[in-house]
C-alpha positions as CSV (number, residue, x, y, z in Angstrom):
1,M,73.2,91.5,85.0
2,S,75.3,94.9,85.0
3,G,78.5,94.8,85.9
4,F,78.0,97.7,88.8
5,F,75.0,95.1,90.6
6,K,78.4,92.9,90.3
7,G,80.5,94.9,92.2
8,L,77.6,95.5,94.5
9,L,77.3,91.5,95.2
10,R,81.0,91.1,95.8
11,F,82.2,93.7,97.8
12,R,84.2,95.6,95.5
13,R,85.5,99.3,96.5
14,S,84.2,101.3,93.4
15,A,81.2,100.4,93.3
16,W,80.4,101.1,96.7
17,E,82.8,104.3,96.1
18,M,80.3,105.5,93.7
19,L,77.0,104.5,96.0
20,A,78.7,106.1,98.4
21,T,79.8,109.7,96.7
22,I,76.1,109.3,95.6
23,L,74.8,109.9,99.1
24,I,77.4,112.7,99.9
25,A,76.0,114.4,97.1
26,L,72.1,113.8,97.0
27,G,72.7,114.6,100.9
28,V,73.8,117.9,100.1
29,F,71.8,118.2,97.7
30,M,69.0,118.1,100.3
31,L,70.4,120.3,102.6
32,M,70.5,123.1,99.6
33,Q,67.8,123.0,98.2
34,P,65.0,125.9,99.8
35,F,61.0,123.2,98.8
36,W,61.2,120.6,101.1
37,M,61.2,120.6,104.4
38,V,61.3,117.1,104.8
39,A,64.7,116.7,102.6
40,F,65.9,119.6,104.0
41,T,65.2,117.8,107.5
42,Y,67.1,114.2,105.7
43,S,69.8,115.8,104.2
44,F,72.3,115.5,107.9
45,I,71.5,111.3,107.9
46,V,72.1,111.3,104.3
47,T,75.5,112.8,104.3
48,L,76.6,111.2,107.3
49,V,76.1,108.0,106.2
50,G,77.3,108.1,102.7
51,T,80.1,109.7,104.6
52,V,80.6,106.8,106.9
53,M,79.8,104.7,104.3
54,F,82.6,106.1,102.2
55,I,85.7,105.5,105.1
56,I,83.9,102.4,105.8
57,V,84.5,101.2,102.1
58,S,87.8,102.1,101.6
59,H,88.9,99.1,103.4
60,F,87.0,97.0,100.5
61,P,89.8,94.9,98.5
62,E,89.4,96.6,94.6
């Protein structure tokens, strides 16, 4: 198993912060794309989940 997945299973900050950052970036991308209305519809929720996840995960141990 890779180090990323071990970090997720052990609740380590770096792996979870990376996942939250990817969610935030995905939400922003979904917001800016003009092609798919479903992605635009759920973009705010994805960005919000990533932001809240980042705030919670920032309290995890290194």
